[in-house]
N, C-alpha and C positions, 0 to 999 in steps of 0.2 A: 236299660238306661236310656234309650230314645223315647220310651213310652213315658218315663218320668220327666224328660223335658218338654214332652207336648203338655203336659198338665201345668207347667210352670206359668204361662202367662193368665191361665184360668185362676190359679192361686193367687198370684199377684193382683189380678183384676179384683178379684173378690175382697182381698184384703184391704185394697184401697176404697171399695165401695163401702165395706164395713166401717173403716175409719172415718170415711166423710159421713156416714149416717150418724154415727156416735157424736161427731164434732158438730152436728147440727142439732142436736138434743138440748135445747135450752131449758133452764129450770123453770118450773111452773110459776104463774103469778102468785103472790102472796101476800096477805095485809101486814101492816105493822104489827110486830109483837110488843112494842112499848114505846113511849113518848118520851122525849128529852127536853129539858128546860133550856139547853143550850142551843136547840135547833129551831130554826124559823120553818114552819110549815106553810106550803102553798101549793096551789093546782098547777105551776109551771112544770112540765115534764121534763125530764133528763134522759136523753140518748146515750147509750153506751156502745161504743164502737169499736170493732178489732182491728188490728193492722193486718200486713200482709200475711197470707195464709192462716189468719186467725179464724177461730170459730167460737161455738158457745162455750168452750172451755176457757177461753180467754177472761171472760167476766161472770161466769156462773157462781163461783164461790163468793166473789165480790157482792153479787146481788142478794146471795142468802145472808152474807155478813149484814148488810144494810137492813135488812128486814129485823134480824135478829137483835141489832143494837139500836134501832129505833130511828135512823136517820133518814130512810127512805123505802120505798117498797115498789116491787116490779109489777106492772099491770099489763103490759103487751111485748110480744115479739114481732118484729118485722122481718120477714125473710124476704129477701131479692133473689130472683131467678136469675140463671145465666144470661137470659134476654132483658132483663131489667123489671121484670113484672113483680108488683109488691102485693105479698101476702100477710095480712095482719092476723096475729092469733091472740085470743084473749078479749075479755070484755072490759071496757073502760068508757065512762060517760063523759070523759074530758075534765073531770074534777078530780079530788082526792088529795091527800097529804103526800107531797113530794113524789108523785108517780115517776116510775122508771121504765124506758122502753128499750128494750134489747134489740140491736140490729145485727142481722146476720147476712153476708153475701155467699151465695151458693157458689160463686166465682170469685174467691178472695186472693187466689194466687196469679193475679194479673201482672201483666208486664209493666205496669204503671198504674197510678191511682186516679187517673182522669175519669175514667168510666164511674168509679166511685163517687167523684165529684158530681156527676150527674144524677146517679141513683140516690145519693143524700138529700141532693136538691128537690127530687121528687117526694121523697119521704116528707120532708118539711112541709112541702106544698100539699101533700095529702093529709098531713096533720091538722092544717090549717082548715082545710076544707071539711074533713069528716068530723073533727073533734072541736073545731073552733079554737085551736091553739093559737095563741098571740104572741106568746114568748117561750123561749125554751133555753135548756142548759146541753152541754154535751161534755163527756168524758170519753177521750179518744187516744187509742195507742197508736204509735208508729205511723204507717201510712193512713191508717183511719184518721189521725190527727191531722195529717197533711190534706187528706180530703175534705175535713171539716173546716179548715182555715180557706181553702179556696172556694167551698160552697158559700162560705160567710163574705169574704171579700168581693168574690166576683158576681154572686148572684142574690145576696143578702138583702139588697136594696129594693128589690122587686116587691110590690104591694102584696102579691099573693102569698108570700112567705112570712112566717112569723119573725120577730127580732130577737137577737140573742141577749140572753141575761148573763151566763157564765160559759166558759168554755176553757176545759182543763185538757191540756195537751200532754201527753206521756211519751217523751221520747221521739216528737214528730219532727221528721226533717222537712224543711222548707226551700233549702237552697242545697242541692245535691250537685251543682255544676263545679266549675274550677276557673282560675283565671284564664285558661287556655279554651275551655269549652263551656260557655255561659249556659246556666240552667234557665231553659226557655219558661217552664212552669214558675220560676221565681220571678222571672221578668213580668210575667201576667199578673203576678200579685202586685208588685210594686206599680204597675200601670193603672191597676183598678183600686188603689188604695182609698181614693176620694170617697168611694162607696161607703167606707165605714163611718161617715158623717152620720147616717141614719140609725146608728146604735149608740146613743149618748150614754145610756145606762150600762152598756156591757162591760165584761172585764174578762180579759184573758189571761191565764195562769199557765206559763210554759214551764213544764216540769222536765228536768234531765237528770240522767245518772251519770256517774264516772266510776270507772273501775281503777283500784289504787295504782297510781303513778301513770295513768292514762287520761286523756281527754276524749274519751269516748266510753260508752256503755257496752263495749263489745260489737255492736251493730251500727250505731249512729254516733259519729262524731260530734262534739259540741259545736264545731264550726258549721255544721249543716242547721243547727237549731236556733242559735241566737241571732241569724239575720232577719228572725220575725220583728225584731226592733225597728228597723228600718220601715216596714211595712205599717205599723201601728204608730209610729211617730208622727206628731201632728193631727192626729184623731182624736175624737172625745173618748174612745175605748181605753178603759183603764188595763194596765200591763204590768205584769210581775213575772219575774224567772225565779224559779227554786231549784237549787242545785242540791242533789241527794247525793253525797258520797258513797262508795262501796256499793253501788248498786248497778247491777246488770240489766239489758233491755228488757228481758223477760221479768225480772223483778219490780219494775216500774208499774206492772199491774197485778202481780201475783203475791204480794206480801201484805200482812195486816198493816204494818206500819204505813205503807203507801195507801191503804185503803181509807186509814184514818185521816191521812193529809188529804186525799180527794175530798171526803166527806166534810172536812173542816172548811175547806174553800169554797164548797158549792152550798152547804145548808146551815152551817153553823152561824149565829148571829154575830155580826160584826162588832 
């Protein structure tokens, strides 16, 4: 019996390493399989960003669906190491028809998303330096969306970064505080909201789900999502909220009806 217990840490450690390795296996880049008359094709890349403890599985199926249905296609994967080092995988010349870039954090189960804010800002800077990217879209789930909005509001006015075109947030909490304990991160957003003036053509689509009879998607309450209104208010950035009933936090990124909603907001002609 004692011998069996001695092997337990090795088994658990090996299982975790195997799970982590599989979770980082992104789908390969692939070309569009079809073209759609209702879609606007451009060279503007779209970053897809998972949330807390998210990995390649968060958006792998979505990326395959995009190519198959003709909305967009994956061109790159950006892996961010535990120390913040960026590793680009794939071939891309900065052009293409609705190119998509999959972002993966080796350390995604962080205690907060502020580290991801810095990593995402570094990715945007690298995209402009390496590929000449001048505008970008983002589709981000949960804390990935929280990091994306912070990168936009607090750092997006810097000249070395591209400007935002479309940002689709999926169940992204922006104010996780309370009346008794103010959310410091949200206060930072409010204080930096004037930086949004440099994004006159940007549009933010704030998507949230609720479970039947509840004002929450099971993980993030609506009260943590809608305070983004006050950040965007008074800026030239377009803003819209989309409520998706009977939808859990995971379903916001994992169902075909959500994929179609996302594609419509990012690529379908107005």
